[in-house]
All heavy atoms as an XYZ file, in Angstrom:
695
protein
N     123.782     90.714    122.912
C     123.545     90.062    124.176
C     124.777     89.254    124.580
O     125.327     88.525    123.778
C     122.334     89.132    124.014
C     122.069     88.262    125.193
S     120.499     87.401    124.972
C     120.980     85.788    125.458
N     125.225     89.433    125.796
C     126.382     88.707    126.319
C     125.931     87.511    127.142
O     124.947     87.583    127.876
C     127.222     89.604    127.214
C     128.078     90.583    126.493
C     129.050     91.261    127.451
O     128.856     91.267    128.652
N     130.095     91.838    126.902
N     126.667     86.420    126.997
C     126.433     85.232    127.803
C     127.730     84.852    128.483
O     128.796     84.874    127.857
C     125.990     84.048    126.944
C     124.576     84.004    126.423
C     124.372     82.744    125.585
C     123.576     84.044    127.554
N     127.645     84.496    129.748
C     128.799     83.934    130.436
C     128.602     82.430    130.457
O     127.617     81.922    131.007
C     128.912     84.480    131.855
C     130.190     84.041    132.514
C     130.451     84.747    133.813
O     130.447     85.987    133.833
O     130.654     84.033    134.810
N     129.522     81.714    129.803
C     129.454     80.260    129.684
C     130.719     79.639    130.247
O     131.766     80.291    130.311
C     129.325     79.856    128.210
C     128.152     80.438    127.427
C     128.303     80.129    125.948
C     126.835     79.907    127.968
N     130.631     78.388    130.642
C     131.809     77.619    131.030
C     132.021     76.596    129.924
O     131.183     75.718    129.705
C     131.616     76.931    132.398
C     132.852     76.100    132.736
C     131.333     77.961    133.484
N     133.136     76.754    129.196
C     133.437     75.887    128.063
C     134.707     75.111    128.373
O     135.768     75.708    128.577
C     133.597     76.702    126.762
C     132.308     77.492    126.482
C     133.948     75.786    125.597
C     132.408     78.449    125.330
N     134.577     73.798    128.457
C     135.701     72.920    128.794
C     136.405     73.394    130.064
O     137.627     73.437    130.137
C     136.672     72.795    127.627
C     136.055     72.087    126.451
O     135.005     71.467    126.559
N     136.679     72.198    125.297
N     135.599     73.790    131.038
C     136.138     74.178    132.342
C     136.603     75.613    132.459
O     137.014     76.041    133.532
N     136.545     76.378    131.381
C     137.004     77.765    131.417
C     135.825     78.714    131.251
O     135.057     78.605    130.312
C     138.028     78.022    130.311
C     139.292     77.235    130.508
C     140.310     77.566    129.467
C     141.555     76.725    129.707
N     142.602     77.040    128.766
N     135.707     79.642    132.168
C     134.625     80.627    132.131
C     134.963     81.697    131.095
O     136.064     82.210    131.071
C     134.469     81.265    133.514
C     133.270     82.165    133.636
C     133.031     82.577    135.076
N     132.867     81.464    135.979
C     131.729     80.783    136.163
N     130.661     81.129    135.499
N     131.671     79.791    137.012
N     133.999     81.979    130.227
C     134.219     83.026    129.228
C     132.916     83.740    128.913
O     131.834     83.191    129.073
C     134.880     82.483    127.971
C     134.262     81.286    127.352
S     135.256     80.617    125.985
C     136.759     80.203    126.807
N     133.056     84.983    128.486
C     131.918     85.804    128.106
C     131.919     85.946    126.594
O     132.936     86.298    126.000
C     131.997     87.194    128.774
O     132.044     87.004    130.184
C     130.800     88.042    128.415
N     130.777     85.641    125.980
C     130.661     85.694    124.527
C     129.491     86.576    124.135
O     128.482     86.637    124.831
C     130.447     84.291    123.958
C     131.552     83.280    124.236
C     131.119     81.892    123.810
C     132.817     83.675    123.511
N     129.627     87.238    122.995
C     128.553     88.061    122.447
C     128.006     87.412    121.182
O     128.706     86.653    120.517
C     129.080     89.462    122.115
C     129.467     90.240    123.351
C     129.774     91.691    123.044
O     129.132     92.259    122.154
O     130.665     92.225    123.711
N     126.770     87.741    120.849
C     126.130     87.273    119.614
C     126.040     85.754    119.528
O     126.148     85.180    118.450
C     126.877     87.810    118.389
O     126.934     89.207    118.429
N     125.875     85.104    120.666
C     125.740     83.657    120.706
C     124.426     83.323    121.400
O     124.213     83.711    122.544
C     126.922     83.013    121.466
C     126.687     81.544    121.686
C     128.219     83.246    120.730
N     123.539     82.638    120.675
C     122.265     82.238    121.270
C     122.093     80.728    121.303
O     121.404     80.212    122.174
C     121.103     82.876    120.504
C     121.074     84.377    120.613
C     119.905     84.978    119.837
O     119.116     84.277    119.213
N     119.804     86.284    119.881
N     122.695     80.026    120.344
C     122.542     78.571    120.252
C     123.910     77.905    120.190
O     124.939     78.573    119.989
C     121.755     78.179    118.993
O     122.532     78.535    117.844
C     120.381     78.843    118.943
N     123.915     76.590    120.310
C     125.165     75.848    120.160
C     125.727     76.050    118.760
O     126.935     76.218    118.585
C     124.954     74.357    120.479
C     124.703     74.199    121.982
C     126.140     73.522    120.029
C     124.355     72.804    122.428
N     124.869     76.083    117.747
C     125.339     76.324    116.368
C     126.046     77.672    116.284
O     127.097     77.782    115.646
C     124.172     76.260    115.393
N     125.494     78.712    116.924
C     126.143     80.034    116.939
C     127.518     79.939    117.594
O     128.500     80.501    117.094
C     125.312     81.055    117.728
C     123.983     81.403    117.091
O     123.820     81.210    115.878
O     123.101     81.879    117.845
N     127.582     79.248    118.718
C     128.844     79.112    119.448
C     129.906     78.444    118.581
O     131.043     78.921    118.499
C     128.614     78.299    120.729
C     129.861     77.931    121.520
C     130.544     79.171    122.080
C     129.513     76.959    122.631
N     129.542     77.374    117.920
C     130.502     76.668    117.061
C     130.946     77.545    115.907
O     132.131     77.582    115.555
C     129.896     75.364    116.549
C     129.543     74.331    117.632
C     128.872     73.122    117.005
C     130.753     73.937    118.446
N     130.015     78.289    115.322
C     130.337     79.183    114.199
C     131.314     80.277    114.646
O     132.323     80.514    113.983
C     129.043     79.783    113.664
C     129.135     80.413    112.321
C     127.780     80.795    111.688
N     126.621     80.878    112.573
C     125.692     79.919    112.723
N     125.794     78.777    112.063
N     124.660     80.094    113.527
N     131.029     80.899    115.780
C     131.885     81.978    116.302
C     133.289     81.455    116.613
O     134.274     82.150    116.412
C     131.240     82.609    117.566
C     132.219     83.435    118.349
C     130.038     83.450    117.177
N     133.370     80.224    117.062
C     134.668     79.654    117.426
C     135.370     78.973    116.246
O     136.463     78.439    116.403
C     134.503     78.694    118.589
C     134.006     79.450    119.837
C     133.823     78.578    121.032
N     135.062     77.967    121.472
C     136.013     78.585    122.150
N     135.860     79.845    122.493
N     137.107     77.961    122.512
N     134.715     78.986    115.070
C     135.342     78.424    113.878
C     135.403     76.909    113.860
O     136.301     76.335    113.250
N     134.440     76.256    114.510
C     134.430     74.796    114.577
C     133.388     74.223    113.622
O     132.271     74.717    113.547
C     134.125     74.338    116.000
C     135.150     74.748    117.049
C     134.658     74.414    118.443
C     136.489     74.068    116.774
N     133.759     73.165    112.923
C     132.851     72.476    112.016
C     131.907     71.600    112.843
O     132.363     70.671    113.522
C     133.656     71.626    111.042
C     132.797     70.899    110.044
O     131.608     70.678    110.244
N     133.415     70.501    108.943
N     130.605     71.840    112.793
C     129.658     71.056    113.592
C     129.689     69.556    113.292
O     129.338     68.750    114.145
C     128.289     71.635    113.217
C     128.550     72.916    112.540
C     129.944     72.866    111.998
N     130.129     69.180    112.104
C     130.194     67.764    111.738
C     131.376     67.044    112.396
O     131.430     65.815    112.387
C     130.270     67.612    110.212
C     129.052     68.135    109.491
C     127.773     67.441    109.937
O     127.724     66.224    110.070
N     126.738     68.221    110.200
N     132.312     67.822    112.947
C     133.531     67.222    113.502
C     133.635     67.350    115.012
O     134.709     67.094    115.571
C     134.763     67.868    112.844
C     134.851     67.728    111.324
C     136.087     68.451    110.805
C     134.859     66.271    110.901
N     132.552     67.740    115.678
C     132.606     67.896    117.130
C     131.447     67.162    117.793
O     130.428     66.884    117.172
C     132.568     69.385    117.567
C     133.756     70.144    117.019
C     131.262     70.050    117.178
N     131.641     66.885    119.063
C     130.569     66.416    119.945
C     130.436     67.471    121.038
O     131.441     68.023    121.500
C     130.910     65.064    120.541
N     129.198     67.771    121.424
C     128.958     68.808    122.427
C     128.099     68.239    123.553
O     127.066     67.619    123.309
C     128.244     70.033    121.805
C     127.967     71.093    122.865
C     129.075     70.623    120.673
N     128.577     68.484    124.770
C     127.802     68.168    125.964
C     127.346     69.492    126.552
O     128.151     70.388    126.771
C     128.669     67.412    126.962
C     127.946     67.047    128.233
C     128.867     66.356    129.213
O     129.195     65.176    128.989
O     129.275     67.023    130.185
N     126.048     69.622    126.771
C     125.457     70.863    127.291
C     124.812     70.556    128.633
O     123.849     69.792    128.696
C     124.433     71.391    126.285
C     123.708     72.611    126.704
N     122.343     72.713    126.628
C     124.143     73.790    127.212
C     121.959     73.900    127.055
N     123.043     74.563    127.416
N     125.367     71.123    129.698
C     124.866     70.881    131.055
C     124.691     69.395    131.349
O     123.691     68.955    131.894
C     123.551     71.636    131.281
C     123.744     73.135    131.245
O     124.801     73.653    131.594
N     122.727     73.846    130.813
N     125.696     68.604    130.945
C     125.711     67.183    131.253
C     124.981     66.291    130.269
O     124.951     65.070    130.444
N     124.420     66.860    129.208
C     123.662     66.080    128.231
C     124.307     66.194    126.853
O     124.554     67.293    126.360
C     122.230     66.611    128.158
C     121.356     65.908    127.160
C     119.976     66.553    127.025
O     119.605     67.397    127.855
O     119.287     66.208    126.056
N     124.568     65.046    126.220
C     125.101     65.046    124.860
C     124.007     65.580    123.934
O     122.868     65.128    123.980
C     125.518     63.634    124.412
C     126.590     63.061    125.347
C     125.980     63.641    122.955
C     127.912     63.781    125.297
N     124.378     66.537    123.084
C     123.406     67.154    122.176
C     123.594     66.577    120.773
O     124.689     66.666    120.206
C     123.590     68.691    122.126
C     122.578     69.328    121.193
C     123.494     69.285    123.523
N     122.550     65.983    120.201
C     122.654     65.489    118.817
C     122.945     66.650    117.853
O     122.445     67.761    118.044
C     121.263     64.899    118.536
C     120.667     64.632    119.882
C     121.241     65.690    120.786
N     123.750     66.391    116.846
C     124.130     67.436    115.884
C     122.916     68.124    115.255
O     122.948     69.316    115.004
C     124.988     66.851    114.774
C     126.396     66.625    115.191
C     127.261     66.175    114.017
N     128.562     65.813    114.525
C     128.896     64.585    114.894
N     128.039     63.597    114.779
N     130.090     64.342    115.360
N     121.862     67.367    115.005
C     120.703     67.977    114.356
C     119.931     68.915    115.286
O     118.984     69.572    114.860
C     119.777     66.920    113.756
C     119.152     65.995    114.792
O     119.471     66.090    115.993
O     118.326     65.157    114.376
N     120.375     69.029    116.543
C     119.745     69.957    117.480
C     120.628     71.154    117.832
O     120.237     71.993    118.632
C     119.352     69.224    118.768
C     118.262     68.211    118.560
C     117.884     67.499    119.840
O     118.207     67.941    120.937
N     117.192     66.392    119.704
N     121.828     71.232    117.237
C     122.741     72.341    117.550
C     122.090     73.704    117.308
O     122.297     74.633    118.068
C     124.025     72.257    116.726
C     125.007     71.201    117.181
C     126.156     70.980    116.451
C     124.800     70.424    118.314
C     127.085     70.030    116.838
C     125.714     69.457    118.714
C     126.867     69.265    117.961
N     121.315     73.824    116.234
C     120.721     75.127    115.919
C     119.462     75.409    116.726
O     118.959     76.530    116.728
C     120.432     75.259    114.424
C     119.441     74.242    113.906
O     119.221     73.214    114.576
O     118.884     74.475    112.826
N     118.969     74.426    117.454
C     117.757     74.595    118.266
C     118.050     74.732    119.752
O     117.216     75.222    120.504
C     116.825     73.392    118.069
C     116.398     73.209    116.636
C     115.867     71.811    116.379
O     115.632     71.046    117.301
N     115.698     71.473    115.114
N     119.244     74.294    120.194
C     119.568     74.287    121.622
C     120.008     75.683    122.046
O     121.087     76.152    121.710
C     120.655     73.271    121.909
C     120.999     73.121    123.367
C     119.880     72.542    124.220
N     119.527     71.199    123.865
C     119.902     70.112    124.535
N     120.642     70.233    125.602
N     119.520     68.928    124.112
N     119.151     76.357    122.791
C     119.398     77.733    123.233
C     120.299     77.722    124.464
O     120.107     76.918    125.384
C     118.064     78.452    123.540
C     118.309     79.850    124.072
C     117.195     78.498    122.281
N     121.267     78.629    124.476
C     122.200     78.763    125.596
C     121.739     79.858    126.549
O     121.125     80.837    126.128
C     123.595     79.082    125.071
C     124.195     78.028    124.137
C     125.506     78.535    123.542
C     124.396     76.705    124.864
N     122.066     79.665    127.834
C     121.707     80.627    128.869
C     122.926     80.923    129.728
O     123.850     80.106    129.813
C     120.590     80.068    129.751
C     119.353     79.704    128.986
N     118.430     80.640    128.576
C     118.911     78.507    128.524
C     117.464     80.035    127.911
N     117.736     78.749    127.849
N     122.912     82.089    130.370
C     123.989     82.469    131.286
C     124.291     81.325    132.251
O     123.385     80.743    132.834
C     123.557     83.695    132.090
C     124.455     84.884    131.867
O     125.348     84.823    131.007
O     124.267     85.884    132.567
N     125.578     81.014    132.402
C     126.008     80.009    133.365
C     126.005     78.585    132.849
O     126.423     77.668    133.560
N     125.553     78.366    131.598
C     125.554     77.011    131.043
C     126.976     76.469    130.985
O     127.946     77.226    130.822
C     124.958     76.992    129.635
C     123.437     77.017    129.632
O     122.820     76.973    130.720
O     122.867     77.080    128.534
N     127.079     75.147    131.099
C     128.372     74.479    131.017
C     128.394     73.592    129.779
O     127.450     72.825    129.542
C     128.622     73.655    132.264
C     128.711     74.541    133.497
C     129.220     73.795    134.700
O     129.843     72.750    134.584
N     128.971     74.353    135.861
N     129.467     73.729    129.001
C     129.601     72.950    127.776
C     130.959     72.277    127.732
O     131.954     72.835    128.199
C     129.458     73.851    126.544
C     128.085     74.506    126.418
C     128.204     75.987    126.661
C     127.478     74.211    125.099
N     130.967     71.092    127.184
C     132.208     70.396    126.849
C     132.169     70.196    125.347
O     131.174     69.710    124.801
C     132.301     69.039    127.557
C     132.497     69.126    129.047
C     133.900     69.576    129.444
O     134.867     69.245    128.732
O     134.008     70.259    130.479
N     133.236     70.589    124.674
C     133.325     70.436    123.223
C     134.549     69.576    122.928
O     135.660     69.915    123.343
C     133.456     71.805    122.517
C     132.271     72.703    122.873
C     133.582     71.612    121.005
C     132.409     74.138    122.384
N     134.334     68.483    122.232
C     135.447     67.627    121.817
C     135.358     67.446    120.312
O     134.279     67.518    119.725
C     135.444     66.247    122.524
C     135.673     66.400    124.012
C     134.168     65.489    122.258
N     136.515     67.264    119.692
C     136.504     67.016    118.251
C     137.416     65.856    117.917
O     138.351     65.546    118.639
C     136.842     68.275    117.440
C     138.224     68.776    117.601
N     138.626     69.570    118.644
C     139.314     68.607    116.833
C     139.902     69.870    118.520
N     140.338     69.295    117.434
N     137.090     65.225    116.812
C     137.811     64.062    116.348
C     139.087     64.496    115.661
O     139.074     65.396    114.829
C     136.928     63.277    115.378
C     137.548     62.003    114.908
C     137.624     60.909    115.743
C     138.040     61.890    113.627
C     138.189     59.722    115.314
C     138.608     60.710    113.181
C     138.683     59.628    114.026
N     140.183     63.838    116.017
C     141.472     64.106    115.386
C     141.880     62.819    114.694
O     142.055     61.792    115.343
C     142.538     64.518    116.430
C     143.878     64.729    115.773
C     142.092     65.761    117.176
N     141.986     62.857    113.371
C     142.321     61.653    112.616
C     143.739     61.680    112.105
O     144.445     62.676    112.215
N     144.138     60.560    111.571
C     145.453     60.484    110.944
C     146.247     59.305    111.472
O     145.992     58.786    112.551
N     147.213     58.887    110.685
C     148.064     57.791    111.093
C     147.358     56.453    111.004
O     146.238     56.334    110.528
N     148.029     55.439    111.490
C     147.430     54.113    111.510
C     148.031     53.327    112.662
O     149.181     53.570    113.049
C     147.668     53.386    110.189
O     149.024     53.011    110.082
N     147.306     52.361    113.204
C     147.850     51.555    114.288
C     149.138     50.836    113.889
O     150.015     50.651    114.705
C     146.729     50.556    114.595
C     145.483     51.230    114.108
C     145.918     52.049    112.924
N     149.270     50.458    112.607
C     150.473     49.765    112.140
C     151.709     50.645    112.258
O     152.821     50.157    112.393
C     150.283     49.308    110.693
N     151.512     51.969    112.207
C     152.642     52.891    112.298
C     152.748     53.533    113.669
O     153.462     54.522    113.853
C     152.513     53.983    111.228
C     152.690     53.444    109.851
N     151.621     53.189    109.026
C     153.794     53.045    109.172
C     152.063     52.695    107.884
N     153.377     52.591    107.942
N     152.007     53.006    114.627
C     152.122     53.499    115.999
C     151.320     54.762    116.288
O     151.483     55.359    117.336
N     150.484     55.189    115.347
C     149.639     56.351    115.605
C     148.185     55.939    115.434
O     147.873     55.033    114.668
C     149.957     57.515    114.641
O     149.747     57.070    113.311
C     151.381     58.012    114.818
N     147.309     56.588    116.162
C     145.887     56.256    116.091
C     145.063     57.525    116.074
O     145.496     58.562    116.546
C     145.477     55.438    117.303
C     146.016     54.043    117.288
C     145.596     53.374    118.534
N     146.739     53.542    119.425
C     146.852     53.034    120.615
N     145.896     52.343    121.115
N     147.919     53.220    121.329
N     143.848     57.394    115.581
C     142.890     58.484    115.695
C     142.472     58.575    117.152
O     142.485     57.585    117.878
C     141.670     58.218    114.814
O     142.057     58.152    113.477
N     142.083     59.767    117.581
C     141.681     59.932    118.965
C     140.700     61.089    119.080
O     140.538     61.867    118.165
C     142.882     60.172    119.855
C     143.625     61.455    119.513
C     144.951     61.537    120.248
N     145.615     62.793    120.023
C     146.299     63.131    118.949
N     146.412     62.286    117.961
N     146.874     64.299    118.843
N     140.077     61.186    120.212
C     139.195     62.302    120.518
C     139.995     63.298    121.337
O     140.686     62.931    122.276
C     137.963     61.842    121.331
C     137.150     60.828    120.533
C     137.129     63.020    121.766
C     136.448     61.404    119.329
N     139.904     64.575    120.967
C     140.639     65.608    121.698
C     139.665     66.667    122.166
O     138.815     67.126    121.410
C     141.702     66.226    120.795
C     142.566     67.240    121.541
C     143.725     67.676    120.706
N     143.240     68.481    119.595
C     144.014     68.933    118.631
N     145.283     68.641    118.597
N     143.515     69.675    117.673
N     139.809     67.060    123.396
C     138.989     68.115    123.965
C     139.413     69.438    123.354
O     140.599     69.734    123.274
C     139.207     68.129    125.470
C     138.294     69.001    126.215
C     138.543     68.772    127.678
N     137.774     69.722    128.432
C     138.019     70.037    129.659
N     139.028     69.476    130.297
N     137.287     70.903    130.292
N     138.450     70.208    122.868
C     138.754     71.497    122.264
C     139.058     72.494    123.380
O     138.252     72.680    124.276
C     137.580     71.999    121.418
C     137.935     73.192    120.623
N     137.815     74.457    121.114
C     138.471     73.316    119.397
C     138.231     75.312    120.207
N     138.624     74.632    119.157
N     140.213     73.127    123.362
C     140.550     74.054    124.434
C     139.640     75.272    124.439
O     139.320     75.797    123.387
C     142.004     74.452    124.128
C     142.143     74.230    122.659
C     141.221     73.084    122.314
N     139.228     75.666    125.608
C     138.451     76.901    125.717
C     139.394     78.063    125.528
O     140.421     78.143    126.179
N     139.084     78.933    124.614
C     139.929     80.116    124.433
C     139.021     81.289    124.141
O     137.998     81.148    123.467
C     140.971     79.927    123.357
C     140.471     79.346    122.105
C     141.568     79.205    121.090
N     140.913     78.867    119.853
C     141.208     77.868    119.097
N     142.215     77.114    119.393
N     140.525     77.616    118.015
N     139.376     82.433    124.652
C     138.520     83.606    124.461
C     138.374     83.963    122.987
O     139.278     83.757    122.193
C     139.252     84.719    125.205
C     140.322     84.054    126.002
C     140.568     82.707    125.407
N     137.238     84.474    122.653
C     136.978     84.943    121.303
C     137.155     86.441    121.290
O     136.615     87.139    122.150
C     135.527     84.580    120.878
C     135.214     85.140    119.527
C     135.351     83.073    120.899
N     137.941     86.985    120.351
C     138.114     88.450    120.296
C     136.776     89.150    120.103
O     135.918     88.658    119.401
C     139.011     88.657    119.073
C     139.525     87.320    118.690
C     138.630     86.299    119.292
N     136.628     90.289    120.737
C     135.385     91.050    120.608
C     135.492     92.089    119.526
O     136.428     92.660    119.222
C     135.055     91.759    121.912
C     134.742     90.778    122.990
C     134.375     91.515    124.215
N     134.364     90.557    125.303
C     134.043     90.836    126.516
N     133.730     92.034    126.844
N     134.054     89.934    127.428
């Protein structure tokens, strides 16, 4: 089954994706290291495997990037995960 989704502002068509957990798995993302907004609503991690996706859904995926320290001029930050096509 194919779904057309908008991920971080980019429209893409994905196969074999039914839930947010499926989407993260297909894209190689660790569910413990991301936050997901689904159609304007933040989805708790414990609901990733229950939240069913539908054609036209909009998602924002961000992940935590750590490292450095404020004393050395670097800080941890949140980075938006770029939408990129998944090979079929």
